[in-house]
matplotlib code that plots the C-alpha trace (Angstrom):
import matplotlib.pyplot as plt

x = [13.2, 16.4, 16.5, 18.6, 21.5, 23.4, 27.0, 28.5, 32.3, 35.2, 37.7, 37.4, 38.9, 36.7, 33.7, 34.3, 34.8, 31.6, 29.7, 31.0, 30.2, 26.6, 26.0, 27.0, 24.3, 21.7, 21.5, 21.4, 24.2, 24.7, 28.0, 28.9, 32.4, 31.7, 29.0, 28.1, 27.8, 25.5, 23.5, 22.9, 21.6, 19.5, 18.1, 18.3, 17.5, 15.2, 16.9, 15.3, 17.3, 15.9, 19.1, 21.9, 25.4, 27.3, 30.7, 30.1, 33.0, 33.4, 36.0, 33.3, 30.8, 29.1, 26.7, 24.5, 23.6, 22.7, 20.5, 18.6, 18.0, 16.8, 14.3, 13.0, 12.5, 10.3, 12.7, 11.8, 14.8, 17.0, 20.5, 23.5, 26.5, 30.2, 32.8, 36.5, 36.5, 33.4, 32.4, 29.8, 28.1, 27.7, 26.3, 23.8, 22.7, 22.4, 20.3, 18.1, 17.4, 16.2, 19.3, 19.1, 22.6, 26.0, 29.0, 32.7, 35.3, 36.5, 33.3, 33.1, 31.5, 29.2, 28.0, 27.6, 25.6, 23.2, 22.7, 22.0, 19.5, 17.7, 17.6, 16.1, 13.3, 12.6, 12.8, 10.2, 7.8, 8.4, 7.8, 4.5, 3.3, 4.5, 2.8, -0.5, -2.0, -1.0, -3.4, -6.3, -7.7, -8.0, -7.9, -6.9, -4.7, -3.3, 0.0, -1.7, -1.0, 2.6, 5.6, 8.4, 8.6, 7.6, 4.3, 3.2, 4.1, 1.9, -1.0, -0.6, -0.4, -3.6, -5.3, -4.3, -5.9, -9.1, -9.8, -9.8, -12.8, -16.5, -16.6, -19.8, -18.4, -15.1, -13.9, -10.9, -9.5, -6.7, -5.9, -7.2, -5.3, -3.8, -5.5, -8.8, -10.6, -7.8, -8.0, -11.8, -11.4, -8.8, -11.1, -13.9, -12.0, -9.7, -12.4, -15.2, -17.6, -15.4, -18.1, -20.7, -21.1, -19.0, -21.0, -19.3, -21.0, -19.4, -21.5, -20.1, -21.0, -24.8, -27.3, -29.1, -32.4, -30.7, -28.4, -31.3, -33.0, -29.8, -29.1, -32.5, -34.2, -37.8, -41.1, -42.9, -44.6, -42.6, -41.7, -42.0, -40.1, -40.1, -41.7, -40.6, -39.2, -35.5, -33.3, -30.9, -27.3, -28.0, -30.1, -27.6, -24.8, -26.8, -24.3, -21.4, -19.8, -21.2, -18.3, -19.5, -16.7, -16.6, -19.3, -18.5, -20.4, -23.7, -26.6, -27.3, -30.9, -29.8, -27.1, -29.9, -31.7, -28.5, -27.9, -31.3, -30.8, -27.4, -28.6, -31.8, -30.5, -33.7, -34.9, -37.9, -37.7, -38.9, -42.7, -42.8, -44.3, -42.7, -39.7, -36.6, -34.0, -30.3, -27.1, -24.3, -20.8, -20.2, -16.8, -16.9, -14.1, -13.4, -10.6, -12.2, -11.6, -14.8, -14.1, -13.8, -17.0, -18.7, -17.5, -18.8, -22.2, -21.6, -21.6, -23.8, -21.9, -24.0, -23.4, -19.6, -19.4, -21.4, -19.2, -15.9, -15.8, -12.4, -10.5, -7.7, -5.7, -3.8, -0.6, 0.2, 2.9, 5.2, 5.5, 6.5, 8.8, 10.9, 8.0, 8.7, 11.3, 8.4, 5.6, 7.5, 8.5, 5.1, 3.2, 5.6, 5.0, 1.2, 1.3, 3.9, 1.4, -1.6, 0.1, 2.6, 5.6, 9.0, 10.3, 12.8, 15.6, 14.9, 18.0, 18.7, 18.2, 14.5, 14.1, 15.8, 13.4, 10.4, 11.7, 12.1, 8.5, 5.7, 3.0, -0.1, -2.1, -0.4, -0.3, -3.1, -0.8, 2.2, 0.2, -0.7, 2.9, 4.1, 1.4, 2.3, 6.0, 5.5, 3.0, 5.4, 8.5, 10.6, 12.4, 13.6, 14.8, 12.3, 12.0, 13.0, 11.4, 7.8, 8.0, 7.1, 7.4, 9.7, 7.0, 4.3, 2.9, 4.6, 7.6, 10.9, 13.8, 16.2, 19.0, 20.7, 19.5, 20.1, 17.4, 18.8, 20.8, 19.3, 20.9, 18.8, 20.4, 18.4, 18.6, 17.2, 20.5, 21.0, 24.1, 27.0, 28.3, 31.5, 29.3, 27.3, 30.5, 32.0, 28.8, 28.5, 32.1, 32.0, 28.8, 30.2, 33.3, 31.3, 29.1, 32.1, 34.1, 36.5, 37.9, 39.1, 39.3, 35.7, 34.4, 36.1, 34.6, 31.0, 31.4, 32.6, 36.0, 39.7, 41.5, 43.7, 40.8, 39.0, 42.2, 42.5, 39.0, 39.4, 42.5, 40.6, 37.7, 39.9, 37.9, 39.0, 39.8, 39.8, 36.7, 36.0, 37.5, 35.0, 35.2, 35.1, 34.7, 35.8, 34.1, 36.3, 35.1, 38.4, 38.4, 40.3]
y = [-13.1, -13.3, -13.4, -16.0, -14.7, -17.2, -16.4, -18.3, -17.5, -19.7, -17.5, -19.1, -16.2, -13.6, -15.9, -16.3, -12.6, -11.8, -14.4, -12.8, -9.3, -10.1, -12.3, -9.3, -7.4, -10.0, -12.1, -15.9, -16.8, -20.0, -20.2, -22.3, -22.4, -23.9, -24.4, -28.0, -27.3, -24.3, -26.3, -29.0, -26.6, -24.5, -27.1, -30.5, -29.3, -26.5, -23.8, -20.5, -17.6, -14.1, -12.7, -14.5, -12.9, -14.8, -14.7, -15.0, -17.3, -20.4, -23.2, -25.6, -23.4, -20.0, -18.9, -17.1, -20.6, -21.5, -18.3, -19.4, -22.9, -21.4, -19.1, -22.1, -23.9, -21.0, -19.3, -15.6, -14.3, -11.5, -12.2, -9.9, -10.9, -10.1, -10.3, -9.6, -9.1, -7.0, -8.7, -6.8, -9.8, -11.6, -8.5, -8.0, -11.6, -11.6, -8.4, -9.7, -12.8, -10.5, -10.1, -7.3, -5.9, -6.8, -5.4, -5.4, -6.6, -5.2, -3.6, -1.1, -2.9, 0.0, 0.1, -3.7, -3.5, -0.9, -2.9, -6.1, -4.3, -2.8, -6.3, -7.7, -5.1, -6.0, -9.8, -9.4, -7.8, -10.6, -13.1, -11.6, -11.5, -15.1, -16.4, -14.7, -17.6, -20.1, -18.5, -20.6, -17.8, -15.6, -11.9, -10.8, -13.3, -12.3, -11.6, -8.7, -6.8, -6.1, -5.6, -7.7, -5.6, -7.1, -5.2, -6.2, -9.8, -9.7, -8.3, -11.1, -13.8, -12.5, -12.4, -16.0, -17.1, -15.2, -16.2, -19.9, -19.4, -18.4, -15.3, -13.2, -9.7, -7.9, -4.3, -2.8, 0.4, 2.6, 6.0, 7.0, 5.4, 2.5, -0.2, -1.0, -1.5, -3.9, -5.9, -6.2, -7.6, -10.0, -11.2, -11.8, -13.2, -15.5, -16.7, -19.2, -16.7, -16.0, -17.3, -14.9, -11.2, -8.4, -5.3, -2.1, 1.0, 4.2, 5.3, 8.8, 9.4, 9.1, 11.2, 9.3, 8.7, 7.6, 5.3, 3.6, 3.0, 1.7, -0.6, -2.1, -1.6, -0.4, -1.3, 0.6, 3.7, 3.6, 7.3, 9.9, 8.6, 4.9, 3.5, -0.1, -2.6, -2.1, -4.7, -3.1, -3.7, -6.2, -8.3, -8.0, -9.2, -12.4, -15.3, -12.9, -9.9, -6.5, -3.9, -0.9, 1.7, 4.7, 3.1, 5.7, 8.3, 6.3, 7.9, 6.2, 5.3, 3.6, 1.8, 0.2, -1.0, -2.4, -4.3, -5.8, -7.1, -8.5, -10.2, -11.6, -12.2, -10.7, -7.3, -5.4, -3.2, 0.4, 0.3, -3.4, -5.9, -9.1, -10.4, -11.0, -13.4, -12.6, -14.4, -11.7, -11.5, -7.9, -6.1, -2.6, -0.1, 3.3, 5.8, 7.0, 5.6, 3.6, 2.7, 6.4, 7.1, 4.5, 6.2, 9.5, 8.0, 8.7, 5.0, 2.3, 0.0, -3.0, -2.6, -2.1, -5.3, -7.3, -6.2, -6.6, -10.4, -9.8, -6.5, -5.5, -2.4, -1.3, 0.6, 3.9, 3.9, 6.0, 3.0, 0.6, 2.6, -0.6, -1.8, 0.9, -1.4, -3.8, -1.3, 1.1, -1.4, -3.1, 0.2, 1.3, -1.9, -1.4, 2.1, 1.1, -1.5, 0.8, 3.8, 2.2, 3.6, 1.8, 3.1, 0.6, 2.4, 4.0, 5.8, 5.3, 9.1, 8.5, 5.9, 8.2, 11.0, 8.6, 7.3, 10.8, 11.8, 11.4, 10.2, 11.6, 10.1, 6.7, 4.2, 6.0, 9.1, 7.0, 5.6, 9.1, 10.3, 7.3, 7.5, 11.2, 10.4, 7.4, 9.3, 12.2, 10.0, 10.2, 6.9, 4.1, 6.5, 7.4, 11.2, 13.0, 16.3, 15.0, 13.7, 17.1, 16.0, 18.7, 21.3, 18.8, 18.9, 16.5, 16.0, 15.7, 17.9, 16.1, 18.7, 19.8, 23.1, 25.6, 27.2, 29.5, 27.4, 24.2, 22.1, 19.6, 16.6, 14.2, 10.6, 9.2, 8.1, 11.3, 12.2, 9.9, 9.9, 11.9, 14.4, 15.0, 15.2, 17.7, 19.8, 20.0, 21.1, 23.7, 25.2, 25.4, 27.0, 29.7, 30.2, 30.8, 33.0, 30.2, 30.0, 26.4, 26.4, 27.8, 25.4, 22.4, 23.4, 23.6, 20.3, 18.6, 17.5, 18.5, 21.0, 18.2, 16.0, 19.0, 20.0, 16.4, 16.4, 19.9, 18.5, 15.3, 17.1, 20.0, 22.6, 26.2, 27.8, 31.3, 33.4, 33.8, 36.9, 39.5, 40.7, 44.5, 46.9, 50.6, 53.6, 53.3, 49.8, 48.2, 45.0, 45.3]
z = [6.8, 4.8, 1.0, -1.0, -3.1, -5.2, -6.2, -9.1, -9.1, -10.0, -8.2, -4.8, -2.9, -4.6, -4.2, -0.4, 0.0, -1.8, 0.3, 3.5, 2.3, 1.5, 4.5, 6.6, 4.7, 5.9, 2.8, 2.8, 0.4, -1.6, -3.4, -6.5, -8.0, -11.4, -14.1, -13.2, -9.4, -10.2, -12.7, -10.2, -7.6, -9.9, -12.3, -10.5, -7.0, -8.4, -6.2, -7.1, -5.5, -5.4, -7.0, -8.7, -9.1, -11.7, -13.3, -17.0, -18.1, -15.9, -16.4, -17.6, -19.2, -19.7, -17.0, -19.5, -20.8, -17.2, -17.0, -20.1, -18.6, -15.3, -17.2, -19.1, -15.8, -14.6, -12.3, -11.7, -9.8, -11.2, -12.6, -12.5, -14.5, -13.8, -16.5, -16.5, -20.2, -20.8, -24.0, -25.9, -27.6, -24.3, -22.5, -25.3, -25.1, -21.3, -21.4, -24.2, -22.1, -19.3, -17.1, -14.6, -15.3, -16.8, -14.9, -15.6, -13.0, -10.7, -9.4, -6.6, -3.6, -2.8, -6.4, -6.4, -3.2, -4.7, -7.9, -5.9, -3.7, -6.7, -8.2, -5.0, -5.2, -8.9, -8.1, -5.4, -7.8, -10.4, -7.7, -6.7, -10.3, -10.9, -7.8, -8.5, -10.6, -7.9, -5.5, -6.7, -8.8, -5.8, -6.8, -3.3, -1.4, 2.0, 0.2, -1.5, 1.8, 0.7, 3.0, 4.5, 7.7, 11.0, 11.2, 7.7, 8.4, 11.6, 9.6, 6.9, 9.5, 11.1, 7.7, 6.9, 10.2, 9.8, 6.2, 7.4, 9.7, 8.9, 11.0, 11.1, 11.7, 11.9, 12.5, 10.6, 12.1, 10.8, 9.4, 6.0, 3.2, 5.2, 3.1, 4.9, 1.6, 0.4, 3.6, 3.3, -0.2, 1.0, 3.8, 1.3, -1.8, 0.2, 2.7, 2.6, 1.0, -2.0, -4.4, -2.9, -3.7, -2.2, -1.7, -0.6, 0.8, 2.1, 5.0, 4.9, 1.3, 1.7, 3.7, 6.4, 4.6, 1.4, 3.3, 5.1, 1.7, 0.2, 3.1, 3.6, 0.3, -0.2, -1.7, -4.4, -3.0, 0.2, -0.4, -3.1, -6.2, -5.1, -8.2, -7.8, -5.4, -4.6, -3.0, -0.5, 0.0, 2.8, 0.4, -2.4, -0.1, 0.9, 1.0, 0.7, 2.4, 3.2, 3.6, 5.6, 5.1, 7.5, 9.7, 12.4, 10.4, 10.6, 12.6, 15.9, 15.1, 11.8, 13.8, 16.0, 12.9, 11.4, 14.7, 14.6, 11.1, 11.9, 15.1, 13.6, 10.1, 8.8, 7.6, 6.4, 3.3, 3.8, 3.2, 3.3, 5.7, 4.5, 6.5, 4.3, 5.6, 4.9, 5.6, 5.5, 6.7, 7.8, 7.6, 9.1, 8.8, 10.3, 10.6, 13.8, 17.3, 17.7, 21.3, 22.1, 20.2, 22.3, 25.5, 24.2, 23.3, 19.6, 18.6, 20.0, 22.3, 21.5, 17.7, 18.3, 20.4, 17.9, 15.0, 16.8, 16.8, 15.3, 15.1, 12.8, 13.4, 10.3, 11.0, 9.2, 6.5, 8.7, 11.1, 8.4, 6.1, 5.5, 3.3, 0.8, -0.7, -1.6, -2.3, -4.6, -7.3, -7.2, -7.7, -10.4, -12.3, -12.0, -13.5, -16.1, -17.3, -17.2, -18.8, -21.1, -19.3, -18.7, -15.4, -14.0, -12.2, -8.8, -7.4, -3.7, -3.1, -4.1, -1.4, 1.1, 0.4, 0.7, 4.0, 5.4, 4.6, 7.2, 4.8, 6.3, 3.5, 3.9, 1.0, -0.9, -0.9, -1.9, -4.9, -6.0, -5.8, -7.8, -10.4, -11.0, -11.3, -13.7, -15.9, -16.3, -16.7, -19.9, -19.7, -17.4, -14.6, -11.9, -12.0, -8.8, -9.7, -9.6, -6.0, -4.7, -1.1, 0.3, 0.9, 1.9, 5.5, 7.8, 5.7, 7.6, 6.4, 4.0, 4.5, 7.7, 9.0, 11.8, 13.9, 16.5, 18.9, 17.5, 14.8, 12.9, 11.1, 8.9, 9.9, 6.7, 5.2, 3.1, 5.2, 6.1, 9.7, 8.6, 6.8, 10.0, 12.1, 9.7, 9.5, 13.3, 13.8, 11.0, 12.3, 15.9, 14.6, 12.8, 15.9, 18.2, 15.8, 14.8, 18.3, 18.6, 22.4, 22.8, 20.2, 21.8, 25.2, 23.7, 21.9, 25.0, 23.6, 23.8, 21.6, 20.3, 19.3, 17.6, 15.7, 14.5, 13.1, 11.6, 9.7, 8.8, 7.2, 5.7, 7.7, 8.0, 11.3, 9.8, 9.1, 5.3, 3.8, 2.8, -0.8, -0.2, -3.1, -2.6, -4.2, -7.3, -7.9, -7.0, -4.9, -1.6]

ax = plt.figure().add_subplot(projection="3d")
ax.plot(x, y, z, "-o")
ax.set_aspect("equal")
plt.show()
């Protein structure tokens, strides 16, 4: 899915060059060359680009006036202004109206690309917040599973299909922290049982006897301390959804009783004789491989097959790192609001570090990392020092390193291709005593090619001189 970038630029050559540049970066670009053309597209045709890159002074008007009109019409996209004059009053007005940035021409292409990409992330957050009331009051629409990567889109498409049907049971699998609880809430609040109760129980958090009492309820005197009638979770969820988290931890005999209740839509409270009818949609979740547990006779096959009318497998965060561009701004906005912070600027090096990490705790761990950084922030800049990912288990190295005869290079964007090339050649030269012929042979190239690259990267072919101090303290 491509995002729409609108460019408003009266210099036709510059406008065409910007359009080509950003189309090459996988943007959908709409180009306008004057105020009236841009006004017609944005106001009359209600075009709402994710990001707008606008020259401030146009032949027939000021694009800041157009920005104000777009905001009044309800547009949520971010605006970046370019000016060849750098007028202070205009920049102040644009920023007060909520512009993302105000830049002076000429602007370095790499810097412009970074700012536009940052604006895209911010615009996506604003879009989600703006669209929330349009979801029919639903607290958890399918779009709450955030991410524009292919895997996240597949999960959302499946959620959109499932919430349209009155399913009786469903199994969610995935590593801890992948969002199984979020998906369960989406299935309930966006489905036909949204008006009914949503009851959640963690099967791993309660001992066997207490879990049975909590699930099925009990009558007065059923056991010591049972002073009155208690409606269990199954009864409480009547007409709604029962979310059984970590169901793989449930005892086998209790699984049999649960299956009977689901199949017959009836139950008996502990110590009771009266049959109680229940109509419950069951969503079960586990970070264990339930199919493997069935084969090992640690989970009832009949219960598993009854629950898995539908099955959703949630991917770990390390398999959808492209979604960090969407997740990070959204989580930052959440903690900004709850903690009264104002973090807005996230340097690209932060994204590189996040992408190079393995995330064993998945989105839950990501939320904890962001919460810590936002709470300890001092201003608009996301603080690097509070990430604390370098020493975490599973983290990939974000610097090149040498281990014996093995050379490790990070592929997270922290090193450019020329930097990698230079580091490899310099390391090989050191390893082979700065002998160009031997180094070329090991690297599988010619002496001429290697000398060209040594010259290109300003590398030394001489060993570093040692700073020797004699007994009199004089440097030799």
